C-alpha positions as CSV (number, residue, x, y, z in Angstrom):
1,M,0.0,0.0,0.0
2,V,1.3,3.4,-1.0
3,R,1.3,6.1,1.8
4,K,0.4,9.6,0.8
5,R,3.0,12.2,1.9
6,K,1.8,15.0,4.1
7,T,2.1,18.5,2.7
8,P,3.8,20.9,5.0
9,Q,1.5,23.4,6.8
10,R,2.5,27.0,7.8
11,K,0.7,29.8,9.5
12,C,0.1,33.2,7.9
13,I,1.4,35.9,10.4
14,V,-1.5,38.3,9.5
15,T,-4.6,36.1,9.4
16,N,-3.2,33.3,11.7
17,E,-4.7,30.7,9.2
18,T,-2.8,27.5,8.7
19,K,-2.4,26.7,5.0
20,D,-0.3,24.5,2.7
21,K,3.2,25.9,2.4
22,D,2.6,26.2,-1.4
23,D,-0.3,28.6,-0.8
24,L,1.9,31.1,1.1
25,I,4.8,33.4,0.3
26,R,8.0,33.2,2.6
27,I,9.9,36.4,3.5
28,V,13.4,35.8,5.1
29,R,15.8,37.9,7.2
30,N,19.3,36.5,7.1
31,K,22.1,36.9,9.7
32,E,23.3,40.2,8.1
33,G,19.8,41.7,8.6
34,E,18.9,41.7,4.9
35,V,15.3,40.9,4.0
36,F,14.4,38.9,0.9
37,V,11.3,37.4,-0.7
38,D,11.9,33.6,-0.8
39,P,9.8,32.0,-3.6
40,T,11.6,28.7,-3.2
41,G,11.0,28.5,0.6
42,K,14.5,27.2,1.1
43,L,16.8,30.2,2.0
44,S,18.3,30.1,5.4
45,G,17.3,32.6,8.0
46,R,14.3,33.7,10.0
47,G,11.2,33.3,7.9
48,A,7.7,34.6,8.0
49,Y,4.7,33.5,5.8
50,L,2.0,35.6,4.2
51,M,-1.0,34.5,2.2
52,K,-0.9,35.1,-1.6
53,D,-3.5,37.9,-1.3
54,I,-3.0,41.6,-2.0
55,S,-5.3,42.7,0.9
56,V,-3.3,40.6,3.4
57,I,0.0,42.1,2.1
58,E,-1.4,45.7,2.4
59,K,-2.7,44.9,5.9
60,S,0.8,43.6,6.9
61,Q,2.4,46.8,5.5
62,K,-0.1,49.0,7.4
63,N,0.2,47.2,10.7
64,K,4.0,46.5,10.3
65,T,3.5,42.8,11.1
66,L,6.6,41.8,9.1
67,N,8.7,44.3,11.0
68,R,7.7,42.8,14.4
69,H,8.0,39.2,13.2
70,L,11.4,39.6,11.5
71,K,12.7,42.1,14.1
72,T,13.9,44.6,11.5
73,N,12.6,47.3,9.3
74,V,11.1,46.0,6.1
75,D,11.4,48.3,3.1
76,D,8.5,49.2,0.9
77,D,10.4,47.6,-2.0
78,I,9.7,44.2,-0.4
79,Y,6.0,44.9,-0.2
80,D,6.0,46.0,-3.9
81,E,7.8,42.8,-4.8
82,L,5.2,40.7,-2.9
83,K,2.3,42.5,-4.6
84,R,4.0,41.9,-8.0
85,L,4.4,38.2,-7.2
86,V,0.7,37.9,-6.2
87,A,-0.4,39.7,-9.3
88,E,1.7,37.4,-11.5
89,D,0.3,34.4,-9.7
90,E,-3.3,35.5,-10.2
91,A,-2.7,36.1,-13.9
92,K,-1.8,32.5,-14.4
């Protein structure tokens, strides 16, 4: 009998909903304090997950949720990149 593999679950830091890892976007802060969007989900560093939804990203930007979770200032460029990734994903 073939066993089905579990899909990893992660929690969105804005909505606190647990979703499949593939349904979320990972943002990473490395040891040097640089913040990146991690589409692969494999970069090393402290990570935070957001749902692939423009309203969730805007809410995170307004409430500075990523700043608190990653313990650093997140530039607006990161939020712009997140919005661009979500828009590209919705276009598919």
